[in-house]
Every structure is written in C-alpha cells, then in structure tokens.
C-alpha positions in Angstrom: 24.0 17.5 -45.3 27.0 15.1 -45.0 28.3 13.7 -41.8 31.5 15.7 -42.1 29.6 19.0 -42.5 27.3 18.4 -39.6 30.2 17.2 -37.4 32.4 20.2 -38.4 29.7 22.8 -37.5 28.9 20.9 -34.2 32.6 20.9 -33.2 32.9 24.6 -34.0 29.8 25.4 -31.8 31.3 23.3 -29.0 34.6 25.1 -29.1 33.1 28.5 -29.2 30.7 27.7 -26.3 33.7 26.3 -24.4 35.8 29.4 -25.1 38.5 27.4 -26.7 40.4 30.5 -28.0 40.3 32.4 -24.7 37.7 34.3 -22.9 37.8 37.7 -24.7 38.0 36.5 -28.3 35.7 33.5 -28.0 33.1 35.5 -26.1 32.9 37.9 -29.0 32.5 35.0 -31.4 29.8 33.5 -29.2 27.8 36.7 -29.2 28.3 37.4 -33.0 26.4 35.2 -35.5 28.6 36.5 -38.3 31.6 34.5 -37.3 29.6 31.2 -37.1 27.8 32.1 -40.3 31.1 32.5 -42.1 32.2 29.1 -40.8 28.9 27.5 -41.9 29.3 29.1 -45.3 32.8 27.7 -45.7 31.7 24.2 -44.6 28.6 24.2 -46.9 30.3 26.0 -49.8 28.0 29.1 -49.9 29.7 31.9 -48.1 27.6 34.9 -49.6 24.3 33.4 -48.5 25.7 32.5 -45.1 27.2 35.9 -44.4 24.0 37.7 -45.6 21.9 35.5 -43.3 24.3 36.0 -40.4 24.3 39.8 -40.8 20.5 39.7 -40.7 20.5 37.6 -37.5 23.1 40.0 -36.1 20.6 42.8 -36.2 18.5 41.2 -33.4 21.5 40.5 -31.2 23.3 43.9 -31.3 21.3 45.4 -28.5 21.2 42.4 -26.2 23.0 42.3 -22.9 24.2 39.2 -21.0 23.4 39.6 -17.3 25.5 37.1 -15.4 26.9 35.9 -18.7 23.5 34.6 -20.0 22.2 35.9 -23.3 18.4 35.9 -23.9 19.3 33.9 -27.0 22.5 32.1 -28.0 23.6 33.8 -31.3 26.3 31.2 -32.0 23.8 28.3 -31.8 21.1 30.2 -33.6 23.4 30.9 -36.6 24.7 27.3 -36.6 21.1 26.0 -37.2 19.5 28.8 -39.1 22.3 29.4 -41.6 22.5 25.8 -42.9 18.7 25.7 -43.1 18.7 28.9 -45.2 21.4 27.6 -47.5 19.8 24.2 -48.0 16.1 25.4 -48.3 16.5 28.8 -50.0 14.8 30.7 -47.1 15.1 34.5 -47.2 17.4 36.0 -44.6 14.3 37.6 -42.9 12.6 34.3 -42.6 15.8 32.8 -41.2 15.7 35.4 -38.4 12.3 34.2 -37.3 13.7 30.6 -37.2 16.9 31.7 -35.4 15.0 33.3 -32.5 13.4 30.1 -31.0 16.6 28.1 -31.8 18.6 30.7 -29.9 16.3 30.6 -26.9 16.7 26.8 -26.8 20.4 27.3 -27.1 20.3 29.4 -23.9 19.0 26.3 -22.0 21.8 24.2 -23.6 24.3 26.8 -22.3 22.9 26.5 -18.8 23.2 22.7 -19.1 26.9 23.1 -20.0 27.4 25.4 -17.0 25.7 22.8 -14.8 28.1 20.2 -16.2 31.1 22.4 -15.4 30.1 22.4 -11.7 31.0 18.7 -11.3 34.8 18.9 -12.0 35.2 21.8 -9.5 36.2 19.5 -6.6 38.9 18.1 -8.8 40.0 21.6 -9.8 40.2 22.6 -6.1 42.3 19.6 -5.3 44.7 20.4 -8.2 44.9 24.0 -7.2 46.0 23.1 -3.7 48.6 20.7 -5.1 50.3 23.4 -7.1 50.8 21.2 -10.1 50.7 23.6 -13.1 50.3 20.8 -15.7 47.3 19.4 -14.0 45.9 22.8 -13.3 46.1 23.6 -17.0 44.3 20.4 -17.8 41.6 21.1 -15.2 41.0 24.7 -16.2 41.3 24.3 -20.0 40.8 20.7 -21.2 38.0 19.7 -18.9 35.7 22.6 -19.8 36.3 21.9 -23.5 35.3 18.3 -23.0 32.1 19.2 -21.1 31.2 21.7 -23.8 31.8 19.1 -26.5 29.8 16.5 -24.6 26.8 18.8 -24.2 26.7 20.7 -27.5 28.3 18.3 -29.9 25.8 15.5 -30.0 22.7 17.8 -30.0 24.0 20.2 -32.7 25.1 17.2 -34.8 21.8 15.4 -34.5 19.9 18.6 -35.3 21.9 19.3 -38.4 22.5 15.8 -39.8 19.0 14.3 -39.2 16.9 17.4 -39.0 18.3 19.9 -41.6 17.4 17.9 -44.7 13.9 17.1 -43.5 13.2 20.7 -42.5 14.7 22.0 -45.7 12.5 19.7 -47.8 9.4 20.8 -45.8 10.4 24.5 -46.2 10.7 24.1 -49.9 7.3 22.6 -50.1 5.8 25.6 -48.3 7.8 28.3 -50.1 5.8 31.2 -51.3 2.9 30.6 -49.0 1.3 32.6 -46.2 3.4 31.0 -43.5 6.7 32.2 -44.9 5.3 35.6 -45.7 4.5 35.9 -41.9 8.0 34.7 -41.1 9.6 37.3 -43.3 7.5 40.0 -41.9 8.2 39.0 -38.3 11.9 38.6 -39.1 12.2 42.1 -40.5 10.5 43.5 -37.4 12.9 41.7 -35.1 15.8 43.3 -36.9 14.3 46.7 -36.3 13.9 45.8 -32.6 17.6 44.9 -32.4 18.6 48.2 -33.8 16.3 50.1 -31.4 17.8 48.2 -28.5 21.3 49.1 -29.6 20.4 52.8 -29.8 18.8 52.6 -26.4 21.9 51.1 -24.9 24.2 53.7 -26.5 22.3 56.2 -24.4 24.1 59.3 -25.8 21.6 61.5 -27.6 24.3 63.5 -29.3 25.5 60.4 -31.1 22.1 59.9 -32.8 23.3 62.1 -35.7 25.8 59.5 -36.7 23.0 57.0 -37.0 20.9 59.3 -39.2 23.9 60.1 -41.4 24.6 56.4 -42.0 20.9 55.7 -42.5 20.3 58.3 -45.2 23.6 57.8 -46.9 22.8 54.1 -47.2 19.6 54.9 -49.2 20.9 57.9 -51.1 24.0 56.1 -52.4 22.2 52.7 -52.9 22.5 53.0 -56.8 26.4 52.9 -56.4 26.2 49.4 -55.0 28.6 50.1 -52.1 29.5 46.9 -50.2 29.2 46.4 -46.5 33.0 46.3 -46.1 33.2 49.7 -47.8 30.6 51.1 -45.4 32.5 49.7 -42.5 35.7 51.5 -43.7 33.8 54.8 -44.1 32.4 54.4 -40.6 35.9 53.9 -39.2 37.2 57.0 -41.0 34.3 59.1 -39.8 34.9 57.9 -36.2 38.6 58.7 -36.6 37.9 62.2 -37.8 35.4 62.7 -34.9 37.9 61.5 -32.4 40.6 63.8 -33.8 38.2 66.8 -33.6 37.3 66.0 -30.0 41.0 65.5 -29.0 42.1 68.8 -30.6 39.2 70.6 -28.9 40.3 69.3 -25.5 43.9 70.4 -26.2 42.7 73.9 -27.1 
C-alpha cells in the first residue's frame, strides 16, 4: 500500500468520525461500512471486492444500537482496515468479517479517546459562546472537533494501513487454505446471521416478518437469473411503496 492510499483512507476515517459533513449524514456513514468500503475500493482500485466485503460486514452491524452514541464496534474503522486487507490478501468476505469485529471493537476505544480529547476545548468554546462572535463560534464548534478527530484517528489508521496491511496480507496469503481461515470463514458467516437476527428483533413487528420471508425465498428461487443487489433494492422499494399505498387507502376507507 502506498503512502497516498493509506493517508487518503486515514483522512476519510478522521472526517467521518469527526462528522465533517454534518451530524445526520456523517452519522449514517459512520454506522455503515458500505460507504467506507466504497471509498477504500476507489482508493485501492478494486471497487467490486470492496463493496462485497463491506456488504458482508454490514450484516453484523445492521442490528446494533448505539446507547449514548457509542457503538459496540465502529463499523467505519472496521471497514477501513478489513477491506484493504481483503483486497491485498485475497481473503474471503466471510473471513474479513471475523477480522473486522475485533478491529471494530478497538475502534470503539479510539472513538472514546476522541470524545475525551473533545472535552479539552470546551472551556474555549464556552468563552467564545459568551462573546457572541459567530466566526469564532463556527471555528470552535466545527474546525476544532475536526482537528481533534484527525489528531486521534489519522496517525493510528495511517500506521495500521501503511506499516501493517502489507505485512498482514503477506502472512494471510501464506496461511490461505488452512484450518485457521476455514474457522474465520465459518465464524464470519455466523456473525452475519447474528446481525440479521438482531435486526429482526429490533423491528419488533411480527406482522412484518412476512416481508423477510418473501425476500429470503425470492433470493434463492430467482438466483439463476443473477439479479444484482441494486435490482433487489429497487424491488424492495416498490414492494414497500405498494404496501404503504394499500395501508393508506385502507385508512381512508
């Protein structure tokens, strides 16, 4: 991995963790490995592998909740490390999931370190707020948190990618096909199932379970057609639209 590639991914992670694009949008990007996976794919020149790996990691994060804003794992950081490792070493997406989980847990501690770092400029922010200076207030509420996030996440992600990814990738290639990675793939597949189960549990509406079974069986019955994920997403939106229309008309009646 080149210096530019490691630096680009590290900066991306820092901006997402610092909510550079605003709270709502960036929060979704932080919780979704797919976005970071796409960025990694663009930087490393292998978008298909990156997105497939990100979608597999997404399975274990769909049912997670963030009490107090803290995720059990940090999907953004997990994808930033696991996806480049997958592309460089040829890991299967299932094995990448098993790698992403401990990385994501460590990323959670890194996020807490960033939150701790954000506590130091609060006295300056309070002083600026009392002064009523809008320009300084914008600097204190937007620029300073970005700097803290960059200071905390940037060096660690860069070092992990630039100095660690090549070494780990070479080691992984040497062990490929062995028992160790068979265990990783098995565990990774099970973690995906756990994520889906958590998502169904959170939905909590038993009457909606039929939509899940429809999607599940259609996926396997129509597998020979080679329908893409994007097409399935469009079909899901159309079904949801028809359902919403039926419910609305029933209420009117």
